[in-house]
C-alpha positions as CSV (number, residue, x, y, z in Angstrom):
1,M,5.6,-34.3,-46.4
2,N,2.3,-34.4,-44.5
3,K,2.4,-37.8,-42.8
4,I,5.3,-39.9,-41.5
5,L,5.3,-43.6,-40.4
6,I,7.7,-44.4,-37.7
7,A,9.0,-47.9,-38.2
8,N,10.0,-48.4,-34.6
9,R,8.8,-48.6,-31.0
10,G,9.4,-47.3,-27.5
11,E,11.2,-44.1,-26.6
12,I,12.7,-43.4,-30.1
13,A,9.3,-43.7,-31.7
14,L,7.9,-41.2,-29.3
15,R,10.9,-38.9,-29.6
16,I,10.4,-38.8,-33.5
17,M,6.7,-38.2,-33.2
18,R,7.1,-35.2,-30.9
19,S,9.4,-33.5,-33.4
20,A,7.1,-34.3,-36.3
21,K,4.1,-32.9,-34.3
22,E,5.9,-29.7,-33.7
23,M,6.5,-29.4,-37.5
24,G,2.8,-30.0,-38.2
25,I,3.3,-33.5,-39.6
26,K,0.9,-36.3,-38.8
27,T,2.4,-39.6,-37.5
28,V,1.6,-43.3,-37.9
29,A,2.7,-45.8,-35.4
30,V,3.2,-49.5,-36.1
31,F,3.1,-52.0,-33.3
32,S,3.4,-55.7,-32.5
33,E,0.8,-57.5,-30.5
34,A,3.0,-57.1,-27.4
35,D,3.0,-53.3,-27.8
36,R,-0.7,-52.8,-28.3
37,N,-1.0,-50.6,-25.3
38,A,2.4,-48.9,-25.7
39,L,2.8,-45.1,-25.3
40,H,3.9,-44.6,-28.9
41,V,0.7,-46.3,-30.1
42,R,-1.4,-43.9,-28.0
43,F,0.6,-40.8,-29.0
44,A,0.4,-41.3,-32.8
45,D,-2.4,-40.0,-35.0
46,E,-2.9,-43.4,-36.4
47,A,-1.6,-46.9,-35.5
48,I,-1.4,-50.2,-37.4
49,C,-0.7,-53.7,-35.9
50,I,1.9,-55.4,-38.0
51,G,2.1,-58.8,-36.4
52,P,3.0,-61.0,-33.4
53,A,5.4,-60.0,-30.7
54,P,8.7,-61.5,-32.1
55,S,10.4,-58.7,-34.1
56,N,11.1,-61.1,-37.0
57,Q,7.3,-61.3,-37.4
58,S,6.6,-57.6,-37.0
59,Y,9.2,-54.8,-36.8
60,L,11.7,-56.5,-39.0
61,V,9.2,-57.3,-41.8
62,G,9.7,-54.5,-44.3
63,S,6.7,-55.5,-46.5
64,K,4.3,-55.1,-43.6
65,I,5.7,-51.6,-42.9
66,I,5.4,-50.5,-46.5
67,E,1.8,-51.9,-46.7
68,A,1.0,-49.8,-43.5
69,C,2.2,-46.7,-45.4
70,K,-0.1,-47.5,-48.3
71,L,-3.1,-48.1,-46.0
72,T,-2.6,-44.8,-44.1
73,G,-1.3,-42.6,-46.9
74,A,2.1,-41.9,-45.2
75,E,4.6,-40.5,-47.6
76,A,7.8,-41.2,-45.6
77,I,9.3,-43.6,-43.2
78,H,11.5,-42.8,-40.2
79,P,13.3,-46.0,-39.1
80,G,14.7,-44.7,-35.8
81,Y,17.6,-47.0,-34.8
82,G,17.9,-50.7,-34.6
83,F,15.4,-53.0,-36.5
84,L,15.5,-51.9,-40.2
85,S,17.3,-48.6,-39.8
86,E,20.6,-49.8,-41.5
87,N,19.1,-52.4,-43.9
88,P,19.9,-51.4,-47.5
89,A,17.5,-53.9,-48.9
90,F,14.7,-52.3,-47.0
91,A,15.9,-48.8,-48.0
92,Q,15.7,-50.0,-51.6
93,E,12.2,-51.4,-51.1
94,V,11.0,-48.1,-49.7
95,K,12.5,-46.3,-52.7
96,N,10.9,-48.8,-55.2
97,A,7.5,-48.2,-53.5
98,G,7.7,-44.5,-54.3
99,L,8.2,-43.6,-50.6
100,I,10.8,-41.5,-48.8
101,L,13.2,-43.0,-46.3
102,I,14.3,-40.4,-43.8
103,G,17.9,-41.6,-43.9
104,P,20.7,-42.2,-46.4
105,T,20.6,-43.9,-49.8
106,P,20.7,-47.7,-50.0
107,Q,24.1,-47.4,-51.6
108,A,25.7,-45.4,-48.8
109,M,24.0,-47.7,-46.3
110,E,25.4,-50.8,-48.0
111,I,29.0,-49.5,-48.2
112,M,29.1,-48.3,-44.7
113,G,27.3,-51.3,-43.3
114,N,30.4,-53.5,-44.0
115,K,33.5,-52.5,-42.2
116,L,35.8,-53.5,-45.0
117,S,34.0,-51.6,-47.7
118,A,33.7,-48.7,-45.3
119,K,37.5,-48.7,-44.7
120,A,38.0,-48.8,-48.5
121,A,35.8,-45.8,-49.0
122,A,37.5,-43.8,-46.2
123,L,41.0,-44.6,-47.5
124,K,40.2,-42.4,-50.6
125,Y,40.5,-39.5,-48.2
126,N,43.6,-40.8,-46.3
127,I,41.6,-41.3,-43.1
128,P,43.8,-42.7,-40.3
129,M,43.4,-46.5,-40.0
130,V,44.4,-49.0,-37.3
131,P,47.2,-51.1,-38.8
132,G,45.9,-54.5,-40.0
133,T,44.5,-56.1,-43.1
134,E,42.7,-54.0,-45.8
135,G,40.5,-56.9,-46.9
136,A,38.9,-60.1,-45.5
137,I,41.1,-62.9,-44.4
138,T,40.4,-66.5,-45.2
139,N,43.7,-68.3,-45.2
140,V,44.7,-68.9,-41.6
141,E,48.5,-69.1,-42.2
142,E,48.6,-65.9,-44.3
143,A,46.4,-64.2,-41.7
144,K,48.7,-65.4,-38.9
145,A,51.8,-64.1,-40.8
146,R,50.1,-60.7,-41.1
147,A,49.2,-60.7,-37.4
148,V,52.9,-61.2,-36.5
149,E,53.8,-58.2,-38.8
150,V,51.2,-56.0,-37.1
151,G,52.2,-57.2,-33.6
152,F,50.3,-58.8,-30.8
153,P,47.8,-58.3,-29.2
154,I,45.6,-58.2,-32.3
155,L,41.8,-58.0,-32.8
156,I,39.9,-60.3,-35.2
157,K,36.7,-58.5,-36.2
158,A,33.6,-59.5,-38.2
159,A,33.3,-57.4,-41.4
160,A,29.5,-57.2,-41.2
161,G,29.3,-57.0,-37.4
162,G,28.7,-54.8,-34.4
163,G,28.0,-55.0,-30.7
164,G,31.1,-57.1,-30.1
165,K,29.8,-60.1,-32.0
166,G,32.4,-61.9,-34.1
167,M,35.2,-60.1,-32.2
168,R,38.2,-61.8,-30.6
169,I,41.3,-60.5,-28.9
170,V,44.4,-62.6,-29.5
171,E,47.3,-62.2,-27.2
172,K,49.8,-64.6,-28.8
173,V,50.4,-66.4,-32.1
174,A,49.7,-69.8,-30.6
175,D,46.0,-68.8,-30.0
176,F,45.4,-67.3,-33.4
177,E,44.0,-70.2,-35.4
178,E,41.4,-71.2,-32.7
179,Q,40.3,-67.6,-32.1
180,M,39.9,-67.0,-35.9
181,Q,37.7,-70.0,-36.3
182,L,35.6,-68.8,-33.3
183,A,35.3,-65.3,-34.8
184,V,34.3,-66.7,-38.2
185,S,31.7,-69.0,-36.7
186,E,30.2,-66.3,-34.5
187,A,30.1,-63.8,-37.4
188,T,28.4,-66.4,-39.7
189,S,25.8,-67.2,-37.0
190,A,25.1,-63.5,-36.1
191,F,25.2,-61.8,-39.5
192,G,25.1,-64.6,-42.1
193,D,28.6,-63.4,-43.2
194,G,31.7,-65.0,-41.9
195,A,34.2,-62.5,-43.4
196,V,36.7,-61.3,-40.8
197,F,39.7,-59.0,-40.8
198,I,42.5,-58.2,-38.3
199,E,43.6,-55.0,-36.6
200,R,46.3,-54.1,-34.1
201,Y,44.6,-54.1,-30.7
202,V,44.6,-50.7,-29.0
203,T,45.2,-51.6,-25.4
204,S,43.7,-48.4,-23.8
205,P,41.1,-47.2,-26.3
206,R,38.6,-44.5,-26.0
207,H,35.5,-44.6,-28.2
208,I,34.9,-41.2,-29.7
209,E,32.3,-40.6,-32.4
210,I,31.4,-37.6,-34.5
211,Q,27.9,-36.6,-35.5
212,I,27.5,-35.5,-39.1
213,L,24.6,-34.1,-41.2
214,G,24.6,-34.1,-45.0
215,D,21.9,-32.6,-47.3
216,T,21.0,-33.4,-50.9
217,H,22.9,-30.3,-52.1
218,G,26.4,-31.6,-51.2
219,N,26.7,-29.8,-47.9
220,I,28.1,-31.8,-45.0
221,V,28.9,-30.6,-41.5
222,H,29.9,-32.2,-38.2
223,L,28.3,-31.5,-34.9
224,F,31.3,-32.3,-32.7
225,E,32.0,-35.4,-30.8
226,R,30.5,-37.7,-28.2
227,E,32.5,-39.8,-25.7
228,C,31.1,-43.3,-25.5
229,S,33.8,-45.3,-23.6
230,I,31.7,-46.5,-20.7
231,Q,30.5,-49.8,-22.1
232,R,29.5,-53.3,-21.1
233,R,29.7,-56.2,-23.5
234,H,31.1,-53.7,-26.1
235,Q,27.8,-51.8,-25.9
236,K,27.5,-48.2,-24.6
237,V,25.9,-47.4,-21.2
238,V,27.1,-43.8,-20.5
239,E,27.8,-41.2,-23.2
240,E,28.7,-37.5,-23.0
241,A,29.4,-34.5,-25.2
242,P,31.9,-33.1,-25.6
243,S,34.8,-35.5,-24.7
244,S,36.9,-34.4,-21.7
245,V,40.2,-35.2,-23.5
246,L,40.0,-33.7,-27.0
247,T,42.0,-30.6,-27.7
248,P,40.5,-28.0,-30.1
249,E,43.1,-29.1,-32.6
250,I,42.2,-32.8,-32.4
251,R,38.5,-32.0,-32.5
252,E,39.0,-30.1,-35.7
253,K,41.0,-32.9,-37.3
254,M,38.5,-35.6,-36.3
255,G,35.6,-33.4,-37.5
256,K,37.2,-33.0,-40.9
257,C,37.9,-36.7,-41.2
258,A,34.3,-37.5,-40.3
259,V,33.0,-35.1,-43.0
260,D,35.4,-36.7,-45.5
261,V,34.2,-40.2,-44.6
262,A,30.6,-39.0,-45.2
263,R,31.7,-37.4,-48.4
264,S,33.3,-40.6,-49.7
265,V,29.8,-42.1,-50.2
266,N,27.9,-38.8,-50.9
267,Y,26.1,-39.2,-47.5
268,V,22.7,-37.7,-47.0
269,G,21.0,-37.4,-43.6
270,A,22.2,-37.9,-40.0
271,G,25.1,-40.3,-39.5
272,T,27.9,-41.0,-37.0
273,V,31.5,-41.7,-37.8
274,E,33.2,-43.6,-35.0
275,F,36.9,-43.5,-34.1
276,I,39.2,-45.2,-31.6
277,L,41.5,-42.8,-29.6
278,D,44.6,-44.3,-28.1
279,E,46.6,-43.3,-25.1
280,N,48.7,-40.9,-27.2
281,L,45.5,-39.2,-28.5
282,D,46.1,-40.6,-31.9
283,F,42.8,-41.5,-33.6
284,F,41.8,-44.2,-36.1
285,F,38.6,-44.8,-38.2
286,L,36.4,-47.5,-36.8
287,E,33.1,-47.5,-38.7
288,M,30.1,-45.4,-39.7
289,N,26.6,-45.8,-38.4
290,T,24.1,-44.7,-41.1
291,R,21.3,-43.7,-38.8
292,L,20.3,-41.7,-35.8
293,Q,22.2,-42.8,-32.7
294,V,20.7,-43.7,-29.3
295,E,22.9,-41.1,-27.7
296,H,22.0,-38.2,-30.1
297,P,20.3,-36.2,-27.3
298,V,23.7,-35.2,-25.8
299,T,24.6,-33.6,-29.2
300,E,21.3,-31.8,-29.2
301,M,21.9,-30.4,-25.8
302,I,25.3,-28.8,-26.6
303,T,24.3,-27.6,-30.1
304,G,20.7,-26.5,-29.6
305,L,19.7,-28.5,-32.7
306,D,16.8,-31.0,-33.0
307,L,18.4,-33.8,-35.1
308,V,15.1,-35.4,-36.0
309,K,13.8,-32.1,-37.4
310,E,17.0,-31.8,-39.3
311,Q,16.6,-35.3,-40.7
312,I,13.1,-34.5,-41.9
313,K,14.1,-31.2,-43.5
314,I,16.9,-33.0,-45.3
315,A,14.5,-35.7,-46.5
316,R,12.3,-32.9,-47.9
317,G,15.1,-31.7,-50.0
318,E,15.9,-28.6,-47.9
319,T,19.4,-27.1,-47.7
320,L,21.1,-27.1,-44.3
321,S,20.3,-23.7,-42.7
322,F,23.8,-23.4,-41.1
323,K,27.4,-23.8,-42.0
324,Q,30.3,-25.4,-40.1
325,E,31.5,-22.0,-38.7
326,D,28.0,-21.3,-37.3
327,L,28.2,-24.3,-35.0
328,K,29.6,-23.9,-31.4
329,I,29.8,-26.2,-28.3
330,N,27.7,-24.8,-25.5
331,G,28.0,-26.5,-22.1
332,H,28.2,-30.2,-21.4
333,A,25.7,-33.1,-21.5
334,M,25.6,-36.6,-20.0
335,E,23.4,-39.6,-20.9
336,L,22.8,-42.7,-18.9
337,R,21.0,-45.6,-20.7
338,V,18.5,-46.9,-18.1
339,Y,18.3,-50.6,-19.0
340,A,16.1,-53.3,-17.4
341,E,19.3,-55.1,-16.5
342,D,20.9,-56.4,-13.3
343,P,24.4,-55.0,-13.0
344,S,25.1,-57.2,-10.0
345,N,24.5,-60.3,-12.2
346,N,26.7,-59.5,-15.2
347,F,24.1,-57.0,-16.6
348,L,21.6,-59.8,-17.4
349,P,18.3,-58.4,-18.8
350,D,15.4,-58.3,-16.3
351,I,11.7,-58.5,-17.1
352,G,8.6,-57.6,-15.0
353,T,6.2,-54.9,-14.2
354,L,7.1,-51.3,-13.4
355,Q,5.5,-51.2,-10.0
356,T,6.8,-47.7,-9.4
357,Y,8.0,-45.4,-12.2
358,K,8.7,-41.8,-11.4
359,T,11.0,-39.7,-13.5
360,P,13.3,-36.9,-12.3
361,K,12.4,-33.3,-13.0
362,G,14.0,-29.9,-12.8
363,Y,16.3,-27.7,-14.8
364,G,18.8,-29.4,-17.1
365,V,17.1,-32.8,-16.9
366,R,15.6,-34.7,-19.9
367,V,14.1,-38.1,-19.9
368,D,13.4,-39.9,-23.2
369,D,11.3,-43.0,-22.4
370,G,8.5,-45.1,-23.6
371,F,7.0,-46.5,-20.4
372,E,4.8,-45.5,-17.5
373,Q,4.0,-47.0,-14.1
374,G,2.2,-50.3,-14.3
375,M,3.5,-51.3,-17.7
376,E,5.4,-54.5,-18.3
377,I,8.9,-54.8,-19.8
378,P,8.5,-57.3,-22.7
379,I,11.1,-60.0,-23.2
380,Y,11.1,-59.7,-27.0
381,Y,13.0,-56.4,-27.4
382,D,16.0,-54.4,-26.3
383,P,15.8,-53.9,-22.5
384,M,16.3,-50.1,-22.6
385,I,13.6,-48.4,-20.5
386,A,14.8,-44.8,-20.9
387,K,17.6,-42.4,-21.6
388,L,18.4,-40.0,-18.7
389,I,20.1,-36.9,-20.0
390,T,21.5,-34.0,-18.0
391,Y,22.9,-30.7,-19.1
392,G,25.2,-28.2,-17.3
393,K,27.4,-25.2,-18.0
394,D,30.4,-27.5,-17.7
395,R,31.2,-31.2,-17.1
396,T,31.2,-31.0,-13.3
397,E,27.7,-29.5,-13.3
398,A,26.4,-32.1,-15.8
399,I,27.8,-34.9,-13.5
400,D,26.4,-33.3,-10.3
401,R,23.0,-33.0,-12.0
402,M,23.1,-36.6,-13.2
403,N,23.8,-37.7,-9.6
404,R,20.8,-35.7,-8.4
405,A,18.6,-37.0,-11.2
406,I,19.5,-40.7,-10.6
407,E,18.6,-40.3,-6.9
408,E,15.3,-38.8,-7.9
409,Y,14.5,-41.5,-10.5
410,D,12.3,-44.1,-8.7
411,I,11.8,-47.5,-10.4
412,T,10.7,-50.6,-8.6
413,G,9.6,-54.0,-9.8
414,I,12.7,-54.7,-11.9
415,Q,16.4,-54.3,-11.7
416,T,17.9,-51.3,-13.6
417,T,21.3,-49.7,-14.4
418,L,20.5,-46.6,-12.3
419,H,22.8,-47.6,-9.4
420,F,25.5,-48.5,-11.9
421,G,25.1,-45.0,-13.4
422,K,25.7,-43.5,-9.9
423,F,28.7,-45.7,-9.5
424,V,30.2,-44.3,-12.7
425,M,29.4,-40.7,-11.9
426,Q,31.1,-40.9,-8.5
427,H,34.1,-42.9,-9.6
428,Q,37.4,-41.0,-9.5
429,A,38.5,-42.4,-12.9
430,F,35.3,-41.0,-14.6
431,V,35.3,-37.7,-12.7
432,S,38.9,-37.1,-13.6
433,G,38.3,-38.1,-17.2
434,K,41.1,-40.7,-17.0
435,F,39.2,-43.8,-18.3
436,D,38.8,-45.9,-21.4
437,T,36.6,-48.7,-22.7
438,H,37.9,-51.1,-20.0
439,F,36.3,-49.0,-17.2
440,V,33.8,-51.8,-16.3
441,G,36.4,-54.5,-16.3
442,K,38.9,-52.4,-14.3
443,Y,36.7,-50.9,-11.7
444,F,33.2,-52.4,-11.4
445,T,32.2,-55.4,-9.4
446,P,28.8,-56.5,-8.1
447,E,30.2,-55.8,-4.6
448,S,30.4,-52.1,-5.5
449,L,26.6,-51.9,-5.7
450,K,26.1,-54.2,-2.7
451,S,28.1,-51.8,-0.5
452,E,26.1,-48.8,-1.9
453,N,22.8,-50.5,-1.3
454,E,23.7,-51.4,2.3
455,Q,24.6,-47.8,3.0
456,E,21.4,-46.6,1.5
457,A,19.4,-49.1,3.5
458,M,21.2,-47.8,6.7
459,I,20.2,-44.3,5.8
460,A,16.6,-45.4,5.3
461,A,16.6,-47.2,8.6
462,I,18.0,-44.2,10.5
463,A,15.3,-42.0,8.8
464,A,12.6,-44.4,9.9
465,V,13.8,-44.4,13.5
466,M,14.0,-40.7,13.6
467,L,10.5,-40.3,12.2
468,L,9.1,-42.7,14.7
469,Q,10.8,-41.0,17.6
470,N,9.6,-37.6,16.4
471,Q,6.0,-39.0,16.2
472,K,6.3,-40.2,19.8
473,K,8.0,-37.0,20.8
474,I,10.8,-38.7,22.6
475,A,14.5,-37.9,22.4
476,P,16.7,-40.0,20.1
477,T,18.4,-42.9,21.7
478,S,22.2,-42.7,22.1
479,A,22.5,-45.4,19.4
480,A,20.4,-43.5,16.9
481,A,22.2,-40.3,17.7
482,T,25.5,-42.0,17.1
483,L,24.3,-43.5,13.8
484,Q,23.0,-40.1,12.7
485,K,26.3,-38.4,13.4
486,S,28.6,-41.0,11.9
487,N,26.5,-42.2,8.9
488,W,23.6,-39.9,8.0
489,T,25.7,-36.7,7.5
490,Q,28.6,-38.5,5.9
491,N,26.4,-40.4,3.4
492,R,24.3,-37.4,2.5
493,R,27.5,-35.6,1.6
494,E,28.7,-38.6,-0.5
495,Y,25.4,-39.2,-2.3
């Protein structure tokens, strides 16, 4: 494998290219017209334009990507995440073209891409499941009767879905029919598949996922867990590894279940098995993501493994160079997704120019990004600018380092989730580890950031007054001295 095409853009494209370069493998970038000057285009050995800005005319057109492989002589395709990374039809196209997909087989992708067939596969190994229906529900009255058996509240979920689409919480039987119709309609619109099923709604869930690796020789291992419970709109914003609540016994059980889920489809490559953990620390299978995850860096930090390199080695037919007993957790890692979003306005995406863009530095800080100062955030794609990752000897140090890194990260020109990240890192519920997926709904309000911004503005004003007075070589006024004593020292200690 001498040349790889990366069928993606932004930070993940760059991240894959860097690992490939270290392995002596040449890289090919593909780009839309909106990404002509993007960093991943400049970093690659070769680059091919595959169409206009909209992703359905560029990054989602598999035939254009395969044609780019033929033009450049690339032997393999790494899909990253998003776009075509979990598309079994594309995986089959790649195989039919005589190319290598750095990922699982089309069959494994197809089974695990549907929540119902994924559950059926996992049941072969008696994996714990949330009580509900084993198959799709179409008859409203039968579904309603089953919901009563399971007990309200229940969750109606799209079989083909993700990201919270086609999902409805139903509190009482009187609302069931309407909510089911809405779920079916949304699932049909979002995924072209209106199949839905029901589960008992876990009222205080934590989202725990297990990273797995499987080679072509039947070896499958897990690389421990990631906690992904800080979410907005059912999508992750903060992740960490390991979880603060798992005992060694539960970790071992979840890891074995994750390996069994992967084994149920003869899984090859990197994948993630997701679970719900309830308030009693009982866990239930949720789904499997058949690709590299956005949050994979936190696993890399605590294991010392480069997951992209491992993916490439597996795709080349190599045997895993380690066994389960060789893997150990070392330290703690945090990740904040830095989105171009306005947390004070319901996390709505923001677009504009990065007038200032300076990343944090120092020991234990990693930034995976795809932008630089002066670049524009395009409207066509996911609004993630970067992933800010910190590592420490324990959870406290990882949080402290994240706080420092957030303060050091300087972005102007657009709204971002940096201040929200600081809110999370300093909230007692997060610091104590006593939180669940409802963290944002329970604790966060736009006023939380407004108060913080006002305090920071006061600190800046005090600093400006003091600088001016020092320049004039005059003593501070009594008002400035009072502000300095009551606010400056206090706020520096807090922030």
